[in-house]
C-alpha positions as CSV (number, residue, x, y, z in Angstrom):
1,M,195.0,98.6,139.5
2,R,191.9,100.7,138.7
3,F,191.9,104.4,138.3
4,E,188.7,106.1,139.5
5,R,187.5,108.6,137.0
6,S,186.7,111.3,139.6
7,K,190.3,111.2,140.9
8,I,192.2,111.4,137.7
9,Q,193.7,114.6,136.6
10,P,193.2,115.5,132.9
11,A,194.3,112.2,131.5
12,D,192.6,109.2,130.1
13,T,189.4,107.7,131.5
14,N,187.0,108.1,128.7
15,E,186.3,106.7,125.3
16,R,185.7,110.0,123.6
17,M,189.4,110.3,122.9
18,E,189.9,110.9,119.1
19,E,193.3,109.9,117.8
20,S,193.8,113.2,116.1
21,I,197.6,113.0,116.7
22,V,199.2,109.7,115.9
23,Q,202.9,109.6,116.2
24,V,204.1,107.2,113.5
25,T,207.7,106.0,113.4
26,T,208.5,104.0,110.4
27,M,211.2,102.0,111.9
28,T,212.6,98.5,111.9
29,I,213.6,96.8,115.2
30,N,217.3,97.4,114.5
31,E,217.0,101.1,113.8
32,R,217.7,103.8,116.4
33,F,214.8,105.0,118.4
34,S,213.7,108.6,118.1
35,K,215.5,111.5,119.7
36,Q,214.1,113.3,122.7
37,E,212.9,116.3,120.6
38,E,210.9,113.9,118.4
39,M,209.0,112.3,121.3
40,R,205.4,113.5,121.6
41,F,202.9,112.4,124.2
42,Q,199.1,112.9,124.6
43,N,196.1,112.2,126.7
44,V,192.4,113.0,126.4
45,T,192.9,116.7,127.0
46,E,196.2,117.5,125.4
47,S,198.3,116.4,122.4
48,R,201.8,116.9,121.1
49,L,203.2,117.1,124.6
50,S,207.0,117.3,124.6
51,F,209.2,115.6,127.2
52,D,209.6,118.9,129.0
53,D,205.8,119.4,129.0
54,V,205.3,116.0,130.5
55,L,207.9,116.7,133.2
56,Q,206.3,120.0,134.1
57,R,202.9,118.4,134.5
58,I,204.3,115.7,136.7
59,L,206.1,118.2,138.9
60,R,202.9,120.3,139.2
61,F,201.0,117.2,140.2
62,I,203.5,116.3,142.9
63,S,203.7,119.9,144.2
64,Q,199.9,119.7,144.9
65,D,200.6,117.2,147.7
66,P,204.3,116.9,148.5
67,E,203.8,114.9,151.7
68,S,202.5,111.7,149.9
69,L,203.9,108.5,148.4
70,Y,204.3,108.6,144.6
71,H,204.7,105.9,142.1
72,F,206.3,107.0,138.9
73,V,205.6,104.3,136.4
74,I,206.4,103.7,132.7
75,G,205.0,100.7,130.8
76,S,204.3,99.6,127.2
77,D,201.8,97.4,125.4
78,S,201.3,96.4,121.7
79,Q,198.7,95.2,119.3
80,V,199.2,93.6,115.9
81,Y,197.0,94.9,113.0
82,R,197.1,94.1,109.4
83,G,200.3,95.4,108.0
84,Y,201.6,97.1,111.2
85,T,202.0,96.8,114.9
86,K,200.9,99.5,117.3
87,F,202.9,100.2,120.4
88,V,201.8,102.5,123.3
89,T,204.0,103.6,126.1
90,G,202.3,105.0,129.1
91,I,203.6,107.4,131.7
92,V,201.8,107.6,135.0
93,I,202.5,109.6,138.2
94,H,200.3,107.9,140.8
95,R,199.5,109.1,144.2
96,P,198.0,105.9,145.7
97,G,194.5,106.4,146.9
98,K,194.6,110.1,145.8
99,G,194.5,110.1,142.0
100,A,197.0,110.2,139.1
101,W,198.1,112.0,136.1
102,A,198.9,110.1,132.9
103,C,199.9,110.4,129.3
104,Y,201.1,108.1,126.5
105,R,203.2,107.9,123.4
106,Q,202.4,105.9,120.2
107,V,204.8,104.2,117.9
108,I,203.8,102.4,114.7
109,V,206.1,99.7,113.3
110,P,205.1,99.0,109.7
111,R,205.1,95.3,109.9
112,E,203.2,92.6,111.8
113,L,205.3,91.4,114.7
114,T,204.1,87.8,115.4
115,S,206.9,86.7,117.7
116,L,206.0,87.0,121.4
117,K,209.6,87.5,122.4
118,E,210.1,90.2,119.7
119,K,207.0,92.1,120.8
120,L,207.9,91.9,124.4
121,S,211.5,93.0,123.8
122,M,210.3,95.9,121.7
123,E,207.8,96.9,124.4
124,T,210.6,96.8,127.0
125,S,212.9,98.8,124.8
126,L,210.4,101.5,124.2
127,S,209.7,101.8,128.0
128,Q,213.4,102.0,128.6
129,E,213.9,104.7,126.0
130,V,211.3,106.9,127.7
131,A,212.6,106.0,131.1
132,A,216.1,107.0,130.1
133,Y,215.1,110.5,129.5
134,F,213.6,110.8,133.0
135,A,216.6,109.2,134.7
136,G,218.9,111.7,136.3
137,D,217.8,115.3,136.4
138,A,214.1,114.7,135.9
139,V,213.8,112.2,138.6
140,H,216.0,114.4,140.8
141,Q,213.5,117.3,140.4
142,M,210.7,115.0,141.5
143,E,212.7,113.9,144.5
144,E,213.6,117.5,145.4
145,L,209.9,118.4,145.8
146,L,209.5,115.5,148.3
147,L,212.7,115.8,150.2
148,P,211.5,118.4,152.7
149,H,208.6,116.2,153.6
150,V,210.1,112.7,154.0
151,Y,209.2,112.6,157.7
152,Q,205.6,113.2,156.7
153,G,205.7,110.1,154.5
154,A,206.8,111.6,151.2
155,E,208.5,109.1,148.9
156,L,209.1,108.5,145.2
157,Q,209.2,104.9,143.9
158,S,210.0,104.4,140.2
159,F,209.0,101.4,138.1
160,I,208.9,100.0,134.6
161,D,205.9,97.8,134.1
162,I,206.4,94.7,131.9
163,D,203.3,93.3,130.2
164,A,204.2,89.7,131.1
165,G,203.6,87.3,133.9
166,T,205.6,84.5,135.6
167,K,203.0,81.8,135.5
168,P,203.3,79.6,132.3
169,V,199.8,78.3,132.5
170,I,198.4,81.9,132.3
171,N,201.1,83.8,130.5
172,K,202.7,82.7,127.3
173,T,205.4,85.4,127.8
174,S,206.6,83.8,131.1
175,L,209.6,82.3,129.2
176,Y,211.0,85.8,128.6
177,V,210.2,87.6,131.8
178,Q,213.5,87.2,133.6
179,E,215.4,88.6,130.6
180,M,213.2,91.7,130.5
181,V,213.4,92.2,134.3
182,E,217.2,92.0,134.2
183,R,217.3,94.6,131.3
184,V,215.1,97.0,133.4
185,E,216.9,96.6,136.6
186,A,220.3,97.0,134.9
187,M,219.3,100.6,134.5
188,G,219.8,101.0,138.2
189,I,217.0,103.5,138.8
190,Y,213.8,101.6,138.1
191,R,212.3,98.5,139.6
192,A,210.6,96.0,137.2
193,R,207.0,95.0,137.8
194,V,205.2,92.1,136.1
195,K,201.6,90.9,136.0
196,P,199.4,91.2,138.0
197,D,201.1,94.4,139.3
198,S,202.1,95.9,135.9
199,Y,199.0,98.0,135.5
200,V,200.5,100.8,133.4
201,A,201.4,98.3,130.7
202,S,198.5,95.8,131.1
203,A,195.7,98.3,131.7
204,Y,196.6,101.9,130.9
205,A,198.8,101.4,127.7
206,N,196.7,98.4,126.7
207,R,193.6,100.6,126.5
208,Y,195.1,102.6,123.7
209,T,196.5,99.8,121.7
210,K,193.0,98.5,121.0
211,K,192.0,101.2,118.6
212,P,193.4,100.9,115.1
213,S,195.5,103.9,114.1
214,R,195.2,106.1,111.0
215,K,198.7,105.6,109.7
216,V,200.4,108.8,108.6
217,M,203.4,108.0,106.5
């Protein structure tokens, strides 16, 4: 999936983004994830967005064209650097063919995760953590905006993108795909997508894992 720069709402399509705000969570894999009020998101125009900020921007984007199909997608990617591993979780509300709004969250784990399964499991967990906060009332608010327009084609489809594929020759993570898909679909609200369809994980989030972070401890 390729976002066209002219169609994106203030989000993420240019390399001028300076990582002025880096959310760093010094955590081990077994520790609890951060609470909702500790989550902060950003894009190229805004930083330190709260969960409620993100929801309001998504609702505003949907209200601009409530007769369309929308894909609400969450996906994570990671990159190992010397001494730490950087995770990025992207949130995208996509109006196919008509643009998108997006933001992302960064988490730094202060060790090098070299196990493919461990990295993929962590990516999936971080996506599920963000997705859990949208499940229920937040998704319901999105649907409420579209409900009066269902006969005009309005629809909301919710996904969690997994940065893994099913073909062993191409994707080393293929051994673990089914386990991650089952974890996502057990949530009951989101459908799991894998490569080549998991563009939020493999393209959007991936873009922001490629720049080393200035660690703030």
